[in-house]
BABA-890656 format. One record per residue: x, y, z of N, C-alpha, C in turn; residue in three letters. Coordinates in Angstrom, 1 decimal. Layout:
BABA-890656
X, Y, Z, X, Y, Z, X, Y, Z, ALA .
...
***
This chain:
BABA-890656
-8.6, 37.0, 94.0, -8.4, 36.7, 92.6, -7.4, 37.8, 92.1, MET .
-6.3, 37.4, 91.5, -5.3, 38.3, 91.1, -5.6, 38.7, 89.6, SER .
-5.3, 40.0, 89.3, -5.5, 40.5, 88.0, -4.2, 40.3, 87.2, VAL .
-4.3, 39.6, 86.1, -3.1, 39.4, 85.2, -3.2, 40.3, 84.0, THR .
-2.1, 40.7, 83.5, -2.1, 41.5, 82.3, -2.4, 40.6, 81.1, ALA .
-3.3, 41.1, 80.3, -3.8, 40.4, 79.1, -2.9, 40.9, 77.9, VAL .
-2.3, 39.9, 77.3, -1.4, 40.3, 76.2, -2.2, 40.1, 74.9, MET .
-2.5, 41.2, 74.2, -3.2, 41.1, 73.0, -2.2, 40.8, 71.8, THR .
-2.7, 40.4, 70.7, -1.9, 40.1, 69.6, -1.1, 41.4, 69.2, ILE .
-1.9, 42.5, 69.2, -1.2, 43.8, 68.8, -0.1, 44.1, 69.8, ALA .
-0.3, 43.9, 71.1, 0.8, 44.1, 72.0, 2.0, 43.3, 71.8, ASN .
1.8, 42.0, 71.5, 2.9, 41.1, 71.1, 3.6, 41.6, 69.9, THR .
2.8, 42.0, 68.9, 3.5, 42.5, 67.6, 4.2, 43.8, 67.9, LEU .
3.7, 44.7, 68.8, 4.4, 45.9, 69.1, 5.8, 45.6, 69.7, LEU .
5.8, 44.6, 70.6, 7.1, 44.3, 71.3, 8.1, 43.8, 70.2, GLN .
7.6, 42.9, 69.3, 8.4, 42.4, 68.2, 8.9, 43.5, 67.3, GLU .
8.0, 44.5, 67.0, 8.3, 45.6, 66.2, 9.5, 46.4, 66.8, LEU .
9.4, 46.7, 68.1, 10.4, 47.5, 68.8, 11.8, 46.7, 68.7, GLU .
11.7, 45.4, 69.0, 13.0, 44.6, 69.0, 13.6, 44.6, 67.6, GLN .
12.8, 44.4, 66.5, 13.3, 44.3, 65.2, 13.7, 45.6, 64.7, GLU .
13.1, 46.7, 65.1, 13.5, 48.1, 64.7, 14.9, 48.4, 65.2, ALA .
15.2, 47.9, 66.4, 16.6, 48.1, 66.9, 17.6, 47.4, 66.0, GLN .
17.3, 46.2, 65.6, 18.3, 45.4, 64.8, 18.4, 46.1, 63.4, THR .
17.2, 46.5, 62.8, 17.2, 47.1, 61.5, 18.0, 48.4, 61.5, THR .
17.8, 49.2, 62.6, 18.6, 50.4, 62.7, 20.1, 50.2, 62.7, ARG .
20.5, 49.2, 63.4, 22.0, 48.8, 63.4, 22.5, 48.5, 62.1, ARG .
21.7, 47.8, 61.3, 22.1, 47.4, 59.9, 22.1, 48.6, 59.0, VAL .
21.1, 49.5, 59.1, 21.0, 50.6, 58.2, 22.1, 51.7, 58.6, LEU .
22.5, 51.7, 59.8, 23.6, 52.6, 60.3, 24.9, 52.3, 59.6, GLU .
25.0, 51.1, 59.1, 26.3, 50.6, 58.5, 26.3, 50.8, 57.0, ARG .
25.2, 51.3, 56.4, 25.2, 51.5, 54.9, 26.0, 52.7, 54.7, VAL .
27.1, 52.6, 53.9, 27.9, 53.8, 53.7, 27.3, 54.8, 52.8, PRO .
27.4, 56.1, 53.2, 26.8, 57.2, 52.5, 27.3, 57.3, 51.0, ASP .
28.6, 57.0, 50.8, 29.1, 57.1, 49.5, 28.8, 56.0, 48.5, GLY .
28.1, 55.0, 49.0, 27.8, 53.8, 48.1, 26.3, 53.6, 47.8, LYS .
25.5, 54.6, 48.0, 24.1, 54.4, 47.8, 23.7, 54.0, 46.4, MET .
24.5, 54.4, 45.4, 24.1, 54.0, 44.0, 24.8, 52.7, 43.6, SER .
25.5, 52.1, 44.4, 26.2, 50.8, 44.1, 25.1, 49.7, 43.9, TRP .
25.3, 48.9, 42.8, 24.4, 47.8, 42.5, 25.1, 46.5, 42.5, ARG .
24.5, 45.5, 43.2, 25.2, 44.2, 43.2, 25.2, 43.5, 41.8, PRO .
24.3, 43.9, 41.0, 24.2, 43.4, 39.6, 23.5, 44.5, 38.8, HIS .
23.8, 44.6, 37.5, 23.2, 45.6, 36.7, 21.7, 45.7, 36.7, GLU .
21.1, 44.5, 36.9, 19.6, 44.5, 36.9, 19.0, 44.7, 38.3, LYS .
19.8, 44.8, 39.3, 19.4, 44.9, 40.6, 19.1, 46.4, 41.0, SER .
18.3, 46.5, 42.1, 18.1, 47.9, 42.6, 19.4, 48.3, 43.3, MET .
19.6, 49.6, 43.4, 20.8, 50.1, 44.0, 20.8, 49.8, 45.5, SER .
21.9, 49.9, 46.2, 22.0, 49.7, 47.6, 21.1, 50.7, 48.3, LEU .
21.1, 52.0, 47.9, 20.2, 53.0, 48.5, 18.7, 52.6, 48.3, GLY .
18.3, 52.0, 47.2, 16.9, 51.6, 47.0, 16.6, 50.4, 47.9, GLN .
17.5, 49.4, 47.9, 17.3, 48.2, 48.8, 17.2, 48.6, 50.3, LEU .
18.1, 49.5, 50.7, 18.1, 49.9, 52.1, 16.8, 50.7, 52.4, ALA .
16.4, 51.5, 51.5, 15.1, 52.3, 51.7, 13.9, 51.4, 51.8, MET .
13.9, 50.3, 51.0, 12.9, 49.3, 51.0, 12.8, 48.7, 52.4, HIS .
14.0, 48.4, 52.9, 14.0, 47.8, 54.3, 13.5, 48.8, 55.3, ILE .
13.9, 50.0, 55.2, 13.5, 51.1, 56.1, 12.0, 51.3, 56.1, ALA .
11.4, 51.2, 55.0, 9.9, 51.5, 54.8, 9.0, 50.3, 55.0, GLN .
9.6, 49.1, 55.2, 8.8, 47.9, 55.3, 7.9, 47.8, 56.5, THR .
8.3, 48.2, 57.7, 7.4, 48.0, 58.9, 6.1, 48.7, 58.7, PRO .
6.1, 49.9, 58.3, 4.9, 50.7, 58.1, 4.0, 50.1, 57.0, GLY .
4.6, 49.6, 55.9, 3.9, 49.0, 54.8, 3.2, 47.7, 55.2, GLY .
3.9, 46.9, 56.0, 3.4, 45.6, 56.4, 2.2, 45.9, 57.4, VAL .
2.4, 46.8, 58.3, 1.3, 47.1, 59.3, 0.1, 47.6, 58.6, ALA .
0.3, 48.5, 57.6, -0.8, 49.0, 56.8, -1.5, 47.9, 56.1, GLU .
-0.8, 47.0, 55.5, -1.4, 45.8, 54.8, -2.2, 45.0, 55.8, PHE .
-1.6, 44.7, 57.0, -2.3, 43.9, 58.0, -3.6, 44.5, 58.5, ALA .
-3.7, 45.8, 58.5, -4.8, 46.5, 59.0, -6.0, 46.6, 58.0, ALA .
-5.7, 46.2, 56.8, -6.8, 46.2, 55.8, -7.9, 45.2, 56.2, ARG .
-9.2, 45.5, 56.0, -10.3, 44.7, 56.4, -10.3, 43.3, 55.8, PRO .
-9.9, 43.2, 54.5, -9.9, 42.0, 53.8, -8.7, 41.9, 52.9, SER .
-7.6, 41.5, 53.4, -6.4, 41.5, 52.5, -6.5, 40.4, 51.4, PRO .
-7.1, 40.7, 50.3, -7.3, 39.8, 49.2, -6.2, 39.9, 48.3, VAL .
-5.7, 41.1, 48.0, -4.6, 41.2, 47.0, -3.3, 41.4, 47.7, GLU .
-2.3, 41.1, 47.0, -0.9, 41.2, 47.5, -0.6, 42.7, 47.7, ALA .
0.2, 43.1, 48.7, 0.5, 44.5, 48.9, 1.3, 45.0, 47.7, PRO .
1.2, 46.3, 47.4, 1.9, 46.9, 46.4, 3.1, 47.7, 47.0, ASN .
4.3, 47.2, 46.9, 5.4, 47.9, 47.3, 6.1, 48.6, 46.1, PHE .
5.8, 49.9, 45.9, 6.4, 50.5, 44.7, 7.9, 50.6, 44.8, PRO .
8.6, 50.7, 43.7, 10.0, 50.8, 43.7, 10.4, 52.0, 44.6, LEU .
11.3, 51.7, 45.6, 11.6, 52.8, 46.5, 12.6, 53.8, 45.9, PRO .
12.5, 55.0, 46.3, 13.5, 56.0, 45.9, 14.8, 55.6, 46.4, GLN .
15.9, 56.1, 45.8, 17.2, 55.8, 46.3, 17.6, 56.8, 47.4, GLU .
17.9, 56.2, 48.5, 18.4, 57.1, 49.6, 19.6, 57.8, 49.3, ALA .
19.8, 59.0, 49.8, 21.0, 59.8, 49.5, 22.0, 59.7, 50.6, GLN .
21.5, 59.3, 51.8, 22.4, 59.2, 53.0, 21.9, 58.2, 54.0, SER .
22.7, 57.9, 54.9, 22.4, 57.0, 56.0, 21.3, 57.7, 56.9, THR .
21.5, 59.0, 57.1, 20.6, 59.8, 57.9, 19.2, 59.7, 57.3, THR .
19.1, 59.8, 56.0, 17.8, 59.7, 55.3, 17.1, 58.3, 55.6, GLU .
18.0, 57.2, 55.5, 17.5, 55.9, 55.8, 16.9, 55.8, 57.2, LEU .
17.7, 56.3, 58.2, 17.2, 56.2, 59.6, 16.0, 57.0, 59.8, LEU .
15.8, 58.1, 59.1, 14.6, 58.9, 59.3, 13.4, 58.2, 58.7, GLN .
13.6, 57.5, 57.5, 12.6, 56.7, 56.9, 12.2, 55.6, 57.8, ALA .
13.2, 54.9, 58.5, 12.9, 53.8, 59.4, 12.1, 54.3, 60.6, LEU .
12.5, 55.5, 61.1, 11.7, 56.0, 62.3, 10.3, 56.3, 61.9, ASP .
10.1, 56.9, 60.7, 8.7, 57.2, 60.2, 7.9, 56.0, 60.0, GLU .
8.5, 54.9, 59.4, 7.9, 53.7, 59.2, 7.5, 53.0, 60.4, SER .
8.4, 52.9, 61.4, 8.1, 52.3, 62.7, 7.0, 53.1, 63.4, VAL .
7.0, 54.4, 63.4, 6.0, 55.2, 64.0, 4.6, 54.9, 63.4, ALA .
4.6, 54.7, 62.1, 3.4, 54.4, 61.3, 2.8, 53.0, 61.8, LYS .
3.7, 52.1, 61.8, 3.4, 50.7, 62.2, 2.9, 50.7, 63.7, ALA .
3.6, 51.5, 64.5, 3.2, 51.6, 66.0, 1.7, 52.1, 66.1, ARG .
1.4, 53.2, 65.3, 0.1, 53.8, 65.4, -0.9, 52.8, 64.9, THR .
-0.7, 52.1, 63.8, -1.6, 51.2, 63.3, -1.9, 50.0, 64.2, ILE .
-0.8, 49.5, 64.8, -0.9, 48.3, 65.7, -1.6, 48.7, 67.0, LEU .
-1.3, 49.9, 67.5, -1.9, 50.4, 68.7, -3.4, 50.4, 68.6, THR .
-3.9, 50.7, 67.4, -5.3, 50.9, 67.2, -6.1, 49.5, 66.9, GLY .
-5.3, 48.4, 66.9, -5.9, 47.1, 66.6, -6.2, 46.4, 67.9, MET .
-7.2, 45.5, 67.8, -7.5, 44.6, 68.9, -7.6, 43.2, 68.4, ASP .
-7.7, 42.2, 69.3, -7.7, 40.8, 68.8, -8.8, 40.5, 67.9, ASP .
-10.0, 41.2, 68.0, -11.1, 40.9, 67.2, -10.8, 41.4, 65.8, ALA .
-10.1, 42.5, 65.6, -9.9, 43.0, 64.3, -8.7, 42.3, 63.7, SER .
-7.9, 41.6, 64.5, -6.7, 40.9, 64.0, -7.0, 39.5, 63.5, SER .
-8.2, 39.0, 63.9, -8.5, 37.6, 63.5, -9.0, 37.5, 62.1, ALA .
***
């Protein structure tokens, strides 16, 4: 009898996280440092805020998914405006690390 690797939901999500993080990094690397305060519309968030929101989303979503009973919608506070592309990439790295830690601690029983 051969032993096959069991793919848990968390492992599948971790693979997806790593793949999406690479794509997100490439997008955030293209946000120009000198345009962080640019707004597509006067009522919109700035480019720096929108990009920071994207950078912080993986950790926030993983944190929400780890809640025992997600009854209420997640609270994504208005993000701070990034001052540089470097700051965006650091925020992404921290967010992905947070998501990785949360997902690594989950099993299929807690994911159901």
